MARDREN-291623 format. One record per residue: x negated, y negated, z of N, C-alpha, C, O in turn. Coordinates in steps of 0.02 Angstrom, whole numbers, plus 50000, padded with zeros to 5 digits. Atoms other than C-alpha are relative to their C-alpha. Example, Ala and Ser with C-alpha at 12.3 -4.5 7.8 and 13.67 -1.06 7.14 Angstrom:
BEGIN
499555005950000493855022550390499554994050000499034994150033500425005949997493165005350357500394994550037500144989050045
% end
This chain:
BEGIN
500625003250038469034795651146499415005050023499415008450074500624997149988467314802951132499514995149999499354993049943500545005149977466024790951198499425001649943499135007049943500644997450038464654789651053499494998550051499574995050101500384998849958463124793151121499154997549974498684995150006500694999350040461664792850999499994995649944500504997149911499745003250078461614780750836499364996449982498924995050022500655004550018460314771250735500554996749927500954999249888499555004850056460994755550618500755001650027500915003050085499334996349992462884760350591500205006349990500785008049978499834993749995462554778250594500015003150062499545002050101499984996649926463054788650746499765007749981499925010349927500244993850027462134806050752500185002950054499925008450063499864994249940462924812350919500544996050048500564989850047499465002249968464334809051031500205004450060500005010250054499974996749932464924815451215500735002850016501204998950025499184999149975466514823551258499994998150069499464996350093499935002149915467054819751446499705006050037499585005750097500184991649952466494838151504499334998849969499245001850022500664998850022464684837051424499674993349978499924987849965500385006250022463344826351380499445002249989499175005750032500514998350020461914828551281499324994450026499324988550009500385003049981460484821951357499154997649946498765002049930500495001850059459084812851232499504996150048499324991150017500765003349968457594805951362499555003549960499035000449971500614998850020456424814651265499804997049955499204996949940500225003550051456644803451120499754991150029499744985949996499955007349969456334788151229499405001050055499255006750072500635003249953454794780851357500664995950058501114992050040499605004849950455714774251531499944992549987500344988850016499805008550010455394755851468500234997849947500194992249923499555002250079456384757151314500754999950034501245000149997499325003349970457864753451426500084991750005499674988850040499685006650007458584736251402500694997249997501095000649965499315001350007460164727251416500144997649931499784994249894499635000950064461404726851272500724996050022501244997750052499455005549995462434711451272500675001649957501204999349977499475000150039463614716651137500415008350036501015009550028499554995549970464074733151235500105000050076500385004350110499865002149915464034725451414499655005250031499915006650085500244995949953462804738951475499175000749972498904998149923500764999450003460974744051485500145006149948500635009949949500074993750049460474756551334499135000249992498724995749999500604998150030458924765151279499864998949925500215001649882500035001950067458264758051122499275000649977498834998450013500724998650021456674763151019500054998449903500495000149864499955000650082456314758350831499755007849983499375011550014500124992850030456304774050723499225001149981498865005949996500754998750017454624770750648499505002050054499025005750044500394997949939453954771250838500155005650033499915007150088499704994649966454894786150866499825007649964500025013249979500064994750043454214797250737499495005250035499695011050045500164996049961452774804250833500195003150059499905008250078499624995949951453924808250982500265005449968500175011249987499674994050033454874817850863499715006249975499965011749972500374993450028453444827950788499755002850063499725008950063500164995849945452794831350974500605004150022500455009250052499474994349986454454840051001500105003749952500585007549958500004993050052454294850850858500334999049927500325003549885499725003950043455184839550730499594998749941499844994349906500275001450050453944839250598500475002449939500975005849949499444997550052454744842150417499905005749996500435008249979500004993650001454084860050420500515001550062500955005850059499564997749931454924860250598500705000749998501065005150023499295000850000456514853750553500355004349948500945005549955499844995450047456634865350394500075006650051500585009850035499894995649961456464879550542500545000950047500855006050061499425001349960457644872150656500675000749962501085004949982499434997950047458984871350522500385008249979500955010549983499944992450001458734889950475500255003550080500695007650093499804995749935458844895250651500684998150033500975001850073499115001649991460624885950672500295003149960500855004449981499674995850023461134895750547500105006350037500645008650056500074995049975460514909750618500345001250058500495007050072499714999449934461294906650779500834999049992501184999650042499345001649997463044902750715500535007150007500365012749987499514993849983464524915150761500175002849936500224999549885499794995050053464984928950649500444998649965500475000449906499345002050031466544921850615500244992149950500744990249920500215004450046465784906350537499695000849933499215004749930500374999850066465294904350349499494998750008499444995450059500625003350013463504900850311500294992449971500854991349948499815006350027463454882350263499795001449916499465006149894500155000050077463324879350074499504996549971499464996549910500605003450013461744868850071499515003350024499585005750080500654997849978460064875350085499674993850038499914988250028500225005849982458834864550194499804995149966499794989249986500285006950043458124855050051500624998849971500704992849982499355004150026459794851449972500324995650067500544990050050499875004749955460284843750144499564994450024499774988950042500485005150000458584835450166499994995449955499824989849973500095005250035458684827150001500624995750014500514989750005499565005649973460234818350058499954996850037500094990950027500165003949944459744814150233499604993949970499804988149970500605003750016458134806850161500024993449965499634988749966499845006450039459094795050043500384995050038500514989150024499475005049957460184788550177499574994550013498974995250024500225004649963459954770750227500654998250054501194995650041499695001449946460664769850394500424994350019500924994350056499535007649981461274751650402500374998749965500744993849972499365001950040462324754250258500635004650025501215003050011499224995749992463554769350332500404996150034500204991950075499665002749975464964763950377500105001950065499865007550072500124996949933465264766350579500765003050001501265000149981499534996149982466474778650622500414996550069500104996050121499635001549910467924771550775499945006550029499995011749997499964995649948467764781950926500765000850009501184996350009499394996850007469234793550936499905007250011499395010249997499824992650009469964811250971499675004649936500055006849892500164994850058468934822050847499965006550029499665008450079500234993450003469064838850825499575003049988499255001049939500654999050034467734849250813499845001549932500225005349903500185001650081466964847150637500054995349970499684992949927499765007350027467954832650611499624993650000499714989049960500425006050020466654820350645499525000049946499474995349905500474997850042465374827350548500394999949912500124997049865499645001250060466684829250396500044994149970499884993249912499835005150024467194812250396499344995649987499294990849949500755005849997465394804250419499575002349934499234998549900500444996650057464564814550288500424999349936500145001649886499515003150052466134807950162499744992949971499904990549917500225008350005465234789950172499615000249937499235004949923500474999750061464484784950010499245000750007498875003049964500814999550005462774784050065499745008050002499185009749984500124993250004462844802950085500275002749926499905006549893499734997850058463894806249933499714997449941499835000149886500455003050069462744795349810499475006449986499305008049929500454994250028461564810449818500425006949997500345010649948499684993550000462664825449859500844998749984501214998250033499215001850006464514821849782500325005750046500785003250078499734993849979465034839449861500194997150092500664999550123499975000349953464804831150026500624996750019500704995950080499475004150006466424821449999500585003950033501005001050068499584996150006467454838150008499705004550057499955010050053500024994749956466754847450151500455003750045500955000450061499564996849951467614859350266499924999250058499375000250084500265001249919467894855150447499745005250025499145005550041500114995149970468004870550512499295004149990498985006050040500684997750004466364878350431499454994249982499134992350031500425003750014465254866050347499934993450066499434992150100500005006549942465744850250473499785002850075499424999650113500364997749938465444862150625499275001349995498854999250035500834998650000463784867950574499644992849987499044992749999500585004450002463184849550534500004996250067499534992550084500125002949944463764844450706499635003250055499525000350107500484996549952462664859050792499274998249980498805001350003500755000150029461124852550704499784994750065500194990650086500315004549959460094843150831499964994549981499834993949921500155007950056460014823650798499304998850014499234993349987500435000650019458204823650822499715002649917499254999649890499814995750056458364834750660500064994549950499664993549905499815002750041459274822450585499614991650004499474988649953500615005450005458144806250644499375001049970499034996049956500624999150040456654814850560499994999149932499584996549894499924999850097457324817050389500204992650002499794990049963499955006550004457944798550408499414995149985499404989949952500705003949975456174792850453499704999349931499224995849917500534999150071455724797350267500254994449963499924992549915499805006250029456694782550215499744994550026499864993350085500475006049975455584767050230500624994350039500454991650092499545003849982457194756250264500155001450065500264996950104499704998649933457674766250415499464997950058499594997450118500564997849946455914765250496500014992250051499704991850104500075005049948456254747150570500604999050038500664994050073499384999349958457974751750646499905003450057499495008050066500024998549939458314753850811500275008150012500735010149978499634993049971458784771350879500344997050073500014993650112499705002449954460034767551009500425006550042500845010350019499554994049972460594779651159500404996350058500184993350108499455003049943462204774051252500185006250054500205012350045500054993849933462444782751427500754999850023500915001250080499234997949978464444782751422500015004450031500055004550093499974991749978464434801151433499675001750062499905006350096500564996649940462984802651574500644997350057500805001850096499445000649964464514793651675500575004050016500865004850070499494995649983465724804651644499915007950026500365011850042500134993649966464834820051703499744997650075499525002050112500254998749931464354810151876499294996250007499134994150063500475004349980462714800951846500304993749985500674993049937499835004549992463004784951886499434992549968499584986849950500385005450032461484775151825499465002449968499145007249988500585000050067460234774551675499465005350035499385011150016500484993649971458814782651798500145004450017499715008850007499834994050014459844795651844499995005149939499835011149941499994996750047460074800051679499285002149943499235007149907500704998650008458214798251621499635006250006499405007250062500374993249957457374815151631499234998449956499164997349896500834999650013455334814151621499945004749943500405008749933500304995250048454454823651479500005007150033499675007250085499984992649959454694842651540499435003849993499145002749940500604995650003453314854251562499815003949945499255005049922500244996750060453634864151426499944997249945499745000449896500165004550063453574849951305499314996950021499004995149971500605001849995451984844051382499445005249964499515011149951500464995650031450374849151304499354998150032499114992450026500584999449969448784854251412499494997749976499325002249938500725000750036447034845951345499565002350038499495000250096500464995949964445674858151388499454997249949499484996849888500625002150056443854850851339499365004050038499405007150091500574997149977442064856851360499804998050073499425001650107500235002849947441884846551508500304993250017500604989549978499485005949976442534832451629499784993549967500264989649967500195006650052441654817151519500495000749961500934996749974499604999450054442684822651374500674999550019501074996749981499324999749998444234824951457500244991650030500754988550014499885005850000444044808551536500274993449968500704989049978499975005850063443694798451382500825001549976501174997049953499374997650051445274806151311500594996350047500974991950026499415002549953446444802451467499854993250002500354989850012499965008049994445854784851470500054996649922500194990649924499855002350055445984781151290500775000749976501104996449946499184998750008447734788151275500454996450002500784996049950499725005149994448694775151342499974994149956500454990649939500295006050041447744762551240500195001449922500474996949891499884998550055447914771051078500435002949961500445002749900499294994850012449584782851078500374997950071500485002050116499535000549945450574774351208500745004149994501075005750044499364998550013452134780951130500105008250010500625011450018499874991749983451754799551154499505000850055499225006250045500414998149958450584799251308500275001850050499885002250097499684995649959451804807251415500015006649978500175010950019499924992750032451744822751303499245003050027499175009150027500594995849983449944826451364499774998550071499834993150099500335000849942449084830051519499275005050018499115010149987500664996650006447394835651580499865003650053500255003150101500204997849941446384846551698499734996950045499124996050044500105004549919446394836751872499585003250057499745005650111500644996049947444734843251950499384994449977499144993649921500565003550009443384830451982499515003350004499055002749964500514997049973442394841552068500045009349961500625011349952499854994050008442064861452003500325000549935500675005549927499554999450051442784858051833499795007049980499235009349988500204993350005443114875951772499765001749931499665007649918500104999450079442674874251583499494998549981499345000649925500535001750029441084866451574499615005949950499525011849964500354995350063440164873651402500555004249987501065005550018499464996750046440934883451268499915007150036500465009650032500044993049988440524900451338500704999150061501245001950050499435001849974441704893851485500784999749986501265001350022499425001050020443004889351370500165005849956500675005849921499794996250046442954903851282500325005050045500885007150035499644995149952443254915451427500564997650018501035001450029499295002249971444604904351480500565001649954501105004049971499504996550049445424907451312500115008049993500665010549980499724993249990445304925451324500355001650045500825005550036499474999449937446034924751495500835000149988501285004050005499275004550010447564915251443500285005449944500875007049948499714995050052447794928151291500275004550039500885005650043499874992849971447704943051393500764999550057501145004250069499425001249961449084935151514500614998749954501194999349975499455003950057450114928551360500364994550020500944994050000499945006149992450284912151430500534996249958500494995849896499365004650045451884901251374499874994049994500194991649947500155006749999451214884251399499824998549931499705001849881500345003550085450724871551264499434999150018499344997250076500685001149982448894870751256499594999349939499585004049898500535000550033447534863051150499335000550038499214998350094500565000449953445774867351183499574997249934499654999249876500415005950052444474854051087499445002050025499325001850085500674998549998442774859751065499634993749950499924990349907500385003650031441284849551003499955001349938499945007349923500104997350077441084848950813499194999549987498944995549948500554999150010439324854650834499765007250002500235010950016500194994050020438304871050806500525005650063500925010150050499814995349945438804878850981500744999149999501045004350016499175000649996440784872150968500085005149925500595008649923499704996050068440854881350788499915006250017500425009650012500124995049979440114895650846500645003850060500865009550048499525000749964441404895550991500445002649973500645008349985499454999950038442694893150870500205005349959500795006549943499924995150035442234908050768500195007050046500485012150028499984995349942442264918650917500885000950021501185006150035499264999449974444084914350962500365000949944500965002049950499584997650060444564917350781500305007150006500855008949985499914992749975444494935350843500595001850035500825007550031499704998249948445694933450971500734998649969500854994049930499205003449998447684933450965500184995550045500264997850102499925003149958448054918651043500784999150016501215001249978499115001149990449874913451130500094996749957499634994149926499885004750071450914904350997500064994850023500294991649976500115005849962450804889351106499514997050017499514991550043500655001449974449024889351132499564997749926499835000149876500415003950075447794880550976499254998050029499104994550077500685002449996445954879550963499714995449946499824996149886500185006350060445154864450872499184997950023498924998350079500705002249985443364858150854500224993349975500664992649932499865005750031443314839350835499874997049933499294997449912500045001950078443534831950658499414996649974499324991750010500435003150039442124825850552500164991450007500654987850007499905007649984441654809150582499574995849949498964995949955500295003350040441264797950438499334997150007498954997549959500585004849996439844787650498499445005750010498865004549994500474995449981439004804950557499675003649948499295008449955500294998350077438584807550373499294997949993498875001149961500675002449992437114799050397499674995150050499714989050058500245002649924436164796850557499295001850005498975005449966500864999250003434404796850605500135007150055500585008050096500094995249956433854813150685499364999950011498954998149969500744998349985432274817250785499915008150023500305010850062499994993150001431644835450779499225002550003498754998650006500834997750013429974846650770499895000049927499405003549913500155002350073429984841850575499844992750000499514990749953499985007050009430064822550622500574996049996501154997950006499215002850008431214809450592500325001149936499945001349888499605000250062432454810950457500654996150011500724993050064499505002450010434184804350402500465006649976500415008649918499494995150014435474818150397500825000050019501054995650055499475000549988437264823150401499985005450064499645010550063500074998249949437674827950577500735003450011500905005950065499304997049990439414834150553499955007350002499715010349954499874992349986439714852350623499355002250044499285008050064500684998949973438014851650703499864996650084499634999350134500175004049944437944837550830500534994850012500334989650038499605005649990439614827050834500435003450064500775008550065499654998049950440204826651013500544993749995500694990049949499405004650012441594816351069499684993450015499944988549987500305007750022440464800951102499844997849950499484992849950500245002350079440244799050920500734997749993500774994549941499445005850015441994791150923499964994550048500494991450045500185003749956441404779651054499994992849968500144994449911500295005050030441034761750992499224998750009499014994050042500575000449989439304764350980499735000449929499185003249923500505001450061438854760950788499864991949998500164987949961500625006250002437754745650813499694999649963499195002849974500445001850054436994739850655499275000150031498825003450004500675001449994435484734550756499825004250041499205004350043500184995349960435424747850881500375007749980500675010650025499684994450011436074764250784499935006550038499385008250060500084993049942436434781150888499545004949948499565005649887500474995650040435084793550849500155006750033500385006250090499884992149992435254814450864499255002950019498735001749988500634995749997433914824750929500125007650007500465009950052499754993150014433954843450869499635003750069499155001350101500254997549942433684856351011499885007249965499485008449920499894992150023434124876150987500155000649934500344996149897499904997550076434234886550828500445003950008500325008050053499604994450006435734896850795499925005149933500165004049878499964992850030435354913950714500655000249950500645000249889499645000950038437064913550682500344997049960500745000049925499745006250062437584898450577499264999649976499364998749916500695001250033435754896850525499934992649998499814989549947500095007349990435694879150597499744998050055499645002550096500215002749945435064868950723500544997150052501104996250027499225002749965436334861850871499424992650027498844992850049500165007049987435884843750902500414995650047500954998150065499715003749929436454830351040499924994649989499414993649957499925007150011436794812551031499524998750059499585002250109500355002849966435394802751121500234994450043500504989950011499745003849957435844792351270500644999150010500884993650022499275001049992437694798451282500264998150069500854996550071499825001049927437854795551468500014993549989500524990750010499985007849999437444777351429500714998249953501144994349974499435002250042438744775651294500675001650058501034996850070499234997049953440274784751421500044994650032500464990350021500005007049964439674771951550500244994249983500644991050017499815007150030439864757151445500605001149988500974997150017499034998250018441704764151382500314999050051500754994750048499565001549963442334765351536499904993850058500404992350091500045006649979441614749451624500424995649958500904992849986499745004850027442164739051486500725001350000501044996350016499344999549988443934746651482500354998350072500904996050084499735000349928444044746451669500014990850020500314988650068499975007249973443704726051668500244996649933500074990849923499425001350040444894724751516499334996349946499524990749928500375004850048443384717451395500055002549938500355007849929499854996850082443354720251208499625005449991499025005750005500344993950025443024736951147500435004149947501025006049947499744997350071443174744250974500285007150002499885011849999499554993649976444514758651005500125004849932500415010349932499744997150068444594762850810499905008750000500365012649990500294995849993443454777750833500445006150029500515011550001499534997149957444694784450980500635003049961500845008849956499334998650026446284781150882499995004849921500505007649900500034994650042445744791550734499985007450038500355011850016500004993849963445374806250855500595000450032500765006350042499474997349966446854805650940500555001549950500965005849967499464999050059447994805550778499765007249974500215010949954500164993050007446934822450742500205003650034500405008950011499924995149943447234829650902500774999549992501065004849980499224999349999449154824250901500205005649954500535010449973499864997950048449234830850728499955008650021500405012350001500154995849996448464846550794500265005350053500125011350059499694996649942449514850550948500475004949975500805004049924499594993950014450424866950947500724997750014500824993350056499155002049997452424865250934500175004650073500735004750097
% end
């Protein structure tokens, strides 16, 4: 028999032969390990709705799924015929499957391609594509077995009914290759999967690092930060630009997201970096516009006014809990950019805002994290594949 390995609802997406084992650690956090009374063994389990961001961090966005599907076709041995179904045909089927309604296949000795052929003949698949009832085991079945399980799970997540179902990873296959405990089978997020966040200064990095486990604990293991309390090498946009230029020259392969302020100097730096051919896994972005920054009190040579400071004075501190109606934040204008024909602004008292953030988080006091939650959603979406 082939031990079933990964499934959601009553739908099995992977299994292991006795001499092989597919490790699905990257889909789970270590804390997802729990006992399963029905199976009589510990399993890793996570709700599909809480796994979507992890799937996308692994490159399985909808566009990424299409790329992976086409890459799997390209990697087929020459003696296999190409699948009869395009990605869009296949995706249309999977996104309409209710995983709880699929009839569970019994564990048995399946020949190559036989498991997928029998599974895809289920009415949940054939209701959208009747041709799935008559797949060829050797060609179609084998191809579908080669598709990565994360691709299937990401497409299943498009069906609302599946989001509340648990994805369960059973470890029978791990024991068959000598891994005797769940901890031995679980592999932390690899260096190639992690994304390095580079900011203009230590304060920005500290804010992101502190807020990440509080607003996005489901993907916190996919990110790491420059760990240098002293002599931080990227202070200021000029150093960040030079850093990016250096990495471009050595064609670095690491996953890197460079985050610039959404102000005048940040936009100038972004324009300079657009002229550089960056490595494929490196991306540069400014902070997003902040809705509340569309109407801010500003101070400058022309006096006091209310202005939209998105693009001219938005720093990471604007995403902190600073929007108190009794004492709204203010921006002071400083230098003028001839290139962009606009002033550079700075949030007044931002050091105090940062100190209050860290103090309240440290003491577990109430703090509004909505701004940082929105910021992290933006950054996660910007992270290179």
